[in-house]
C-alpha positions as CSV (number, residue, x, y, z in Angstrom):
1,X,122.2,154.8,114.5
2,X,124.3,157.6,114.5
3,X,125.3,159.4,111.3
4,X,128.4,157.7,111.4
5,X,126.9,154.4,111.4
6,X,124.5,155.0,108.6
7,X,127.4,156.2,106.4
8,X,129.5,153.1,107.4
9,X,126.7,151.0,106.3
10,X,126.0,152.9,102.8
11,X,129.5,152.7,102.2
12,X,129.1,149.3,102.8
13,X,126.5,148.9,100.3
14,X,127.5,150.9,97.8
15,X,131.2,148.8,97.6
16,X,128.8,145.6,97.5
17,X,127.2,146.9,94.5
18,X,130.2,148.2,92.9
19,X,131.9,144.7,93.0
20,X,128.5,143.1,91.9
21,X,128.6,145.5,89.0
22,X,132.6,145.1,87.9
23,X,131.8,141.0,87.9
24,X,128.9,141.4,85.6
25,X,130.4,144.0,83.3
26,X,132.9,141.3,82.9
27,X,131.5,138.6,82.0
28,X,129.5,141.0,80.0
29,X,132.3,141.9,77.8
30,X,132.9,138.2,77.5
31,X,129.7,137.0,76.3
32,X,129.6,140.5,74.2
33,X,133.1,139.0,72.7
34,X,132.2,135.4,72.6
35,X,128.7,136.3,70.3
36,X,131.3,138.3,67.8
37,X,133.8,135.8,67.4
38,X,131.2,133.6,66.3
39,X,129.7,136.4,64.3
40,X,133.2,136.5,63.0
41,X,132.4,133.0,61.9
42,X,129.6,133.5,59.9
43,X,130.3,136.8,58.5
44,X,133.7,135.0,56.9
45,X,131.3,132.3,55.4
46,X,128.7,134.7,54.0
47,X,131.7,136.2,52.4
48,X,132.5,132.7,51.0
49,X,129.3,132.4,49.8
50,X,128.7,135.6,48.4
51,X,131.9,135.1,46.2
52,X,131.0,131.8,44.6
53,X,127.6,133.6,43.7
54,X,129.4,135.9,41.7
55,X,131.6,133.1,40.2
56,X,128.9,131.4,39.4
57,X,126.4,134.2,38.9
58,X,124.6,132.2,35.7
59,X,124.7,129.3,37.8
60,X,124.1,130.2,41.1
61,X,121.7,128.0,43.0
62,X,118.5,129.2,44.7
63,X,119.5,126.9,47.5
64,X,123.2,129.2,47.5
65,X,121.6,132.3,47.9
66,X,119.1,131.2,49.9
67,X,121.6,130.2,52.5
68,X,123.4,133.1,52.0
69,X,120.6,135.3,53.0
70,X,119.6,133.5,55.7
71,X,123.0,133.8,57.2
72,X,123.5,137.6,56.9
73,X,120.0,137.8,58.4
74,X,121.6,135.9,61.4
75,X,124.5,138.1,60.9
76,X,122.5,141.1,61.2
77,X,120.1,139.6,64.3
78,X,123.6,139.0,65.9
79,X,124.9,142.7,65.6
80,X,121.7,144.0,66.8
81,X,122.2,141.8,70.0
82,X,125.5,143.1,70.8
83,X,124.8,146.7,69.6
84,X,121.8,146.0,72.6
85,X,123.7,144.9,74.9
86,X,126.7,148.0,74.8
């Protein structure tokens, strides 16, 4: 195989890898965005629970506080997943 043929083959391989990676990056961005959007909904729920606990501090049930803590933990884990993917 000549040098020119080797370079042509390398060019073709690199072009294919580049195209595949471009598609994967686009899909990863969409996955991360979808996860972010889901976490934003959970963040709003978390804030609402925190407000509820704050307004009813004296009467806040253990269930509400526990649910807020679980939701906060879920959001934290989601943020860590997104950070790991970026």
